[in-house]
PAVORO-486677 format. One line per 3 residues: number of its first residue (from 1); for each residue x, y, z of C-alpha. Coordinates in steps of 0.1 Angstrom, whole numbers, plus 5000, padded with zeros to 4 digits. Example, Ala and Ser with C-alpha at 12.3 -4.5 7.8 and 13.67 -1.06 7.14 Angstrom:
% PAVORO-486677
1	5123/4955/5078 ~ 5137/4989/5071
This chain:
% PAVORO-486677
1	2016/6475/4862 ~ 2041/6450/4848 ~ 2023/6422/4865
4	1990/6432/4848 ~ 2007/6433/4814 ~ 2022/6399/4820
7	1988/6384/4829 ~ 1972/6401/4799 ~ 1998/6386/4776
10	1993/6351/4790 ~ 1956/6354/4785 ~ 1961/6364/4749
13	1984/6335/4743 ~ 1959/6311/4759 ~ 1931/6325/4737
16	1952/6320/4706 ~ 1960/6284/4715 ~ 1923/6277/4722
19	1913/6291/4689 ~ 1940/6270/4671 ~ 1927/6238/4687
22	1895/6235/4665 ~ 1915/6239/4633 ~ 1942/6215/4645
25	1915/6190/4653 ~ 1898/6195/4620 ~ 1932/6189/4602
28	1936/6156/4622 ~ 1901/6145/4614 ~ 1905/6152/4577
31	1939/6134/4577 ~ 1923/6103/4594 ~ 1892/6102/4572
34	1886/6071/4552 ~ 1906/6071/4520 ~ 1887/6056/4491
37	1902/6047/4458 ~ 1884/6075/4440 ~ 1898/6100/4465
40	1933/6086/4461 ~ 1930/6089/4424 ~ 1918/6125/4427
43	1947/6134/4451 ~ 1972/6118/4427 ~ 1960/6138/4397
46	1959/6171/4417 ~ 1990/6169/4438 ~ 2015/6144/4423
49	2046/6162/4409 ~ 2046/6143/4377 ~ 2009/6152/4371
52	2017/6189/4378 ~ 2048/6186/4355 ~ 2026/6172/4327
55	2001/6201/4331 ~ 2029/6227/4329 ~ 2042/6210/4297
58	2007/6214/4281 ~ 2008/6251/4291 ~ 2042/6254/4275
61	2029/6237/4243 ~ 2000/6261/4241 ~ 2025/6290/4244
64	2045/6274/4216 ~ 2014/6275/4193 ~ 2009/6311/4201
67	2046/6317/4193 ~ 2043/6300/4159 ~ 2014/6324/4150
70	2035/6354/4157 ~ 2047/6355/4121 ~ 2011/6364/4110
73	2013/6397/4129 ~ 2035/6427/4122 ~ 2067/6432/4142
76	2070/6467/4155 ~ 2103/6480/4169 ~ 2119/6513/4179
79	2155/6523/4177 ~ 2176/6554/4183 ~ 2212/6560/4174
82	2241/6583/4171 ~ 2270/6581/4145 ~ 2300/6603/4140
85	2314/6606/4105 ~ 2346/6622/4093 ~ 2354/6632/4067
88	2321/6643/4052 ~ 2311/6655/4017 ~ 2316/6692/4012
91	2327/6718/3985 ~ 2347/6749/3988 ~ 2330/6781/3976
94	2344/6817/3973 ~ 2323/6826/4003 ~ 2334/6795/4023
97	2328/6758/4023 ~ 2294/6741/4020 ~ 2289/6707/4039
100	2263/6683/4026 ~ 2261/6659/4057 ~ 2268/6665/4093
103	2296/6650/4113 ~ 2272/6642/4141 ~ 2243/6620/4129
106	2212/6613/4150 ~ 2184/6590/4141 ~ 2153/6578/4159
109	2124/6558/4144 ~ 2097/6533/4148 ~ 2096/6505/4122
112	2068/6480/4114 ~ 2076/6449/4094 ~ 2052/6422/4083
115	2052/6390/4063 ~ 2028/6395/4034 ~ 2031/6361/4018
118	2055/6331/4024 ~ 2038/6303/4004 ~ 2024/6285/4034
121	2056/6284/4055 ~ 2039/6300/4085 ~ 2008/6278/4082
124	2030/6247/4083 ~ 2049/6260/4113 ~ 2016/6265/4131
127	2004/6230/4121 ~ 2036/6215/4135 ~ 2032/6234/4168
130	1996/6223/4171 ~ 2007/6187/4165 ~ 2033/6192/4193
133	2006/6205/4216 ~ 1983/6176/4208 ~ 2012/6152/4215
136	2019/6169/4248 ~ 1982/6167/4258 ~ 1982/6129/4249
139	2014/6126/4269 ~ 1997/6142/4299 ~ 1968/6117/4296
142	1994/6089/4294 ~ 2012/6102/4325 ~ 1980/6106/4344
145	1968/6071/4334 ~ 2001/6055/4345 ~ 2000/6074/4378
148	1964/6063/4383 ~ 1973/6027/4376 ~ 2002/6030/4400
151	1978/6044/4426 ~ 1954/6015/4421 ~ 1982/5990/4424
154	1995/6006/4456 ~ 1960/6011/4471 ~ 1950/5974/4466
157	1984/5962/4476 ~ 1980/5979/4509 ~ 1945/5965/4513
160	1958/5930/4504 ~ 1986/5933/4530 ~ 1961/5946/4556
163	1939/5915/4550 ~ 1970/5892/4550 ~ 1981/5906/4584
166	1945/5898/4597 ~ 1947/5863/4584 ~ 1982/5859/4600
169	1968/5873/4633 ~ 1941/5846/4631 ~ 1966/5819/4626
172	1988/5832/4654 ~ 1958/5833/4678 ~ 1949/5797/4669
175	1986/5787/4675 ~ 1987/5805/4709 ~ 1955/5787/4719
178	1970/5754/4709 ~ 2002/5763/4728 ~ 1983/5770/4759
181	1964/5738/4756 ~ 1997/5719/4748 ~ 2014/5734/4779
184	1986/5721/4801 ~ 1987/5687/4785 ~ 2025/5687/4789
187	2022/5696/4825 ~ 1997/5667/4830 ~ 2020/5643/4811
190	1996/5638/4783 ~ 2018/5655/4757 ~ 2055/5651/4748
193	2082/5678/4748 ~ 2083/5673/4710 ~ 2047/5683/4707
196	2053/5715/4727 ~ 2084/5725/4708 ~ 2067/5719/4674
199	2039/5742/4684 ~ 2064/5769/4696 ~ 2083/5766/4663
202	2051/5770/4643 ~ 2041/5801/4664 ~ 2075/5817/4659
205	2074/5811/4621 ~ 2039/5826/4620 ~ 2051/5857/4639
208	2080/5861/4614 ~ 2056/5860/4585 ~ 2035/5887/4602
211	2066/5909/4607 ~ 2074/5906/4569 ~ 2038/5914/4559
214	2037/5945/4582 ~ 2070/5957/4568 ~ 2057/5954/4532
217	2025/5971/4543 ~ 2044/6001/4557 ~ 2064/6003/4524
220	2032/6003/4504 ~ 2017/6030/4526 ~ 2048/6051/4519
223	2044/6046/4482 ~ 2007/6055/4483 ~ 2014/6087/4503
226	2040/6097/4478 ~ 2017/6091/4449 ~ 1988/6110/4465
229	2010/6139/4476 ~ 2002/6133/4513 ~ 2024/6141/4542
232	2048/6112/4550 ~ 2033/6109/4585 ~ 1997/6113/4575
235	1976/6084/4588 ~ 1960/6061/4562 ~ 1925/6047/4568
238	1919/6028/4535 ~ 1883/6020/4526 ~ 1879/5995/4498
241	1869/5960/4487 ~ 1882/5933/4464 ~ 1846/5926/4453
244	1843/5946/4420 ~ 1821/5943/4390 ~ 1834/5917/4364
247	1854/5932/4336 ~ 1845/5928/4299 ~ 1860/5898/4282
250	1852/5905/4245 ~ 1887/5906/4229 ~ 1876/5920/4196
253	1856/5949/4212 ~ 1884/5957/4236 ~ 1910/5956/4208
256	1889/5980/4187 ~ 1885/6003/4218 ~ 1923/6002/4223
259	1930/6012/4187 ~ 1906/6042/4191 ~ 1913/6054/4226
262	1947/6042/4238 ~ 1971/6072/4244 ~ 1999/6053/4228
265	1979/6049/4196 ~ 1968/6085/4196 ~ 2004/6096/4202
268	2017/6074/4173 ~ 1991/6089/4149 ~ 2000/6125/4161
271	2037/6118/4156 ~ 2029/6107/4120 ~ 2010/6139/4114
274	2039/6159/4129 ~ 2064/6142/4105 ~ 2042/6151/4076
277	2040/6187/4087 ~ 2078/6188/4092 ~ 2083/6175/4056
280	2059/6201/4042 ~ 2078/6228/4061 ~ 2111/6215/4048
283	2099/6218/4012 ~ 2086/6254/4018 ~ 2117/6266/4035
286	2134/6272/4001 ~ 2105/6292/3986 ~ 2106/6330/3984
289	2087/6353/4007 ~ 2074/6388/4004 ~ 2079/6412/4033
292	2064/6447/4037 ~ 2078/6474/4060 ~ 2071/6510/4070
295	2088/6533/4094 ~ 2084/6568/4109 ~ 2111/6587/4126
298	2133/6618/4128 ~ 2170/6624/4119 ~ 2193/6652/4107
301	2214/6655/4076 ~ 2189/6674/4053 ~ 2202/6704/4033
304	2203/6733/4036 ~ 2203/6730/4074 ~ 2220/6697/4079
307	2219/6699/4117 ~ 2182/6703/4120 ~ 2161/6672/4130
310	2133/6664/4106 ~ 2105/6639/4105 ~ 2105/6614/4077
313	2086/6582/4067 ~ 2096/6552/4046 ~ 2076/6523/4032
316	2084/6494/4009 ~ 2079/6458/3998 ~ 2107/6433/3995
319	2110/6399/3978 ~ 2134/6376/3995 ~ 2146/6346/3974
322	2170/6321/3990 ~ 2197/6310/3966 ~ 2220/6287/3986
325	2215/6275/4021 ~ 2244/6252/4026 ~ 2224/6220/4017
328	2200/6227/4045 ~ 2169/6219/4025 ~ 2180/6185/4012
331	2191/6175/4048 ~ 2158/6187/4062 ~ 2139/6167/4036
334	2159/6135/4044 ~ 2153/6141/4081 ~ 2116/6146/4076
337	2112/6115/4054 ~ 2131/6094/4079 ~ 2110/6107/4107
340	2078/6099/4088 ~ 2089/6064/4081 ~ 2099/6060/4118
343	2065/6073/4129 ~ 2047/6048/4106 ~ 2067/6019/4121
346	2059/6033/4156 ~ 2022/6033/4147 ~ 2023/5997/4134
349	2043/5985/4165 ~ 2019/6003/4189 ~ 1989/5987/4171
352	2004/5952/4174 ~ 2014/5959/4211 ~ 1979/5971/4219
355	1962/5940/4204 ~ 1987/5917/4222 ~ 1982/5935/4256
358	1945/5932/4253 ~ 1947/5895/4247 ~ 1973/5890/4275
361	1953/5910/4300 ~ 1921/5890/4292 ~ 1940/5858/4297
364	1954/5869/4331 ~ 1919/5880/4341 ~ 1904/5847/4332
367	1931/5829/4350 ~ 1926/5849/4382 ~ 1888/5844/4380
370	1893/5806/4379 ~ 1917/5809/4408 ~ 1891/5826/4429
373	1867/5797/4424 ~ 1893/5770/4431 ~ 1907/5788/4462
376	1872/5795/4475 ~ 1865/5757/4474 ~ 1900/5752/4489
379	1891/5775/4519 ~ 1858/5756/4525 ~ 1876/5722/4524
382	1905/5734/4546 ~ 1881/5749/4571 ~ 1862/5717/4573
385	1894/5697/4576 ~ 1906/5720/4605 ~ 1873/5715/4623
388	1876/5677/4620 ~ 1912/5678/4631 ~ 1903/5698/4662
391	1876/5673/4671 ~ 1899/5643/4665 ~ 1927/5660/4685
394	1904/5667/4714 ~ 1893/5630/4714 ~ 1929/5618/4712
397	1925/5605/4676 ~ 1949/5629/4660 ~ 1984/5641/4668
400	1996/5676/4674 ~ 2012/5677/4640 ~ 1979/5667/4624
403	1961/5697/4641 ~ 1989/5722/4633 ~ 1991/5711/4597
406	1953/5714/4593 ~ 1952/5749/4607 ~ 1983/5760/4587
409	1966/5746/4555 ~ 1935/5767/4564 ~ 1956/5799/4567
412	1974/5791/4534 ~ 1940/5786/4517 ~ 1927/5819/4530
415	1958/5837/4518 ~ 1956/5820/4484 ~ 1920/5831/4480
418	1929/5866/4491 ~ 1958/5866/4466 ~ 1935/5854/4438
421	1909/5882/4445 ~ 1937/5908/4447 ~ 1951/5896/4413
424	1917/5897/4398 ~ 1913/5933/4407 ~ 1947/5943/4393
427	1940/5923/4362 ~ 1907/5939/4357 ~ 1924/5973/4358
430	1950/5960/4334 ~ 1922/5951/4310 ~ 1909/5987/4313
433	1943/6001/4307 ~ 1949/5979/4276 ~ 1916/5989/4261
436	1923/6026/4264 ~ 1906/6035/4296 ~ 1924/6064/4314
439	1913/6051/4348 ~ 1900/6084/4361 ~ 1878/6065/4387
């Protein structure tokens, strides 16, 4: 019996493991799927802790607006209490003493209180809260844009390093081929020990450069995983290209777009509005307000039976006029005026910064575009020179150093062209950022 139970248990475990295999395989397939830039940006916006923090701050700002509107609604509260009083009012009569209030006092009631009119104080508070919510929403856009730009930079840096490693592999393969050829010539006495050592030194140097590139690539992959919210051991299969559509170069249009759409500009304008609302609120803080109240409850203390609990109601209107607030109003006004002047200077500085960044990013983009053309020509010339050097070397018309220098120059030219294309992509995104694009895709 025990043996049958053991066999049944083993079969159930095997079935469970078999059922888990498809899901595990699906997870591995999803993890190793090609990661495009758009997918990386989506993952960053949905999973990065800073993006989630910005979203929660917007939720908190919405709640703050709802909180500021609470003064427009009545406040209802309930209370119950007991109080013992001694002595109490009473008179002595020939038939005995008569007590006008009890020693034991009980009171329970529900009270509603509502602001009837406060000369716009609540309206200014709501406007200030709305400005805070708008600022928080803009800050969320600013955070998401910066995260997106960081993702773009990390994504293309990883792509660049992958391509750089391939170029380095190509150079190493050529050097190994040369080394093999050199060892044969050395064995035949057609090459010197110096030629052999020179090739070995070049090969070791190329290997060291590859090690450095691979280390930088691993670091960039760590950064990209962190930005996208991926597991630290998740495989990355990047799919992308440095061939992108040319970015716009009209400085005036881009500057106009920056002034209309850049989060920094929108935030500066919203801060200026908030400073105006704060000043308006400071002015209204010293104005009177009218408050209405009503209550329903039960308590004792009514003659002739002062111990009996009786229902009662109360209603009234109250005018509250502040007389002295410890110089709070004047200090608030000075603070609001200073904040408004500061916000105005922030707006001016942000406008100047936006114009300058647009022009700088266009200059960088133009420079990287020109570098692409020059390095492309450089690659073509270096490739032709390497081919000629190989032919001359095979015919005994060129030295080993001539061949190694030509092939090293070709590798450097290819890396320079790759670097120029990489910089062009990043500068194109810098132009988008400077002009107010939030880089959602």
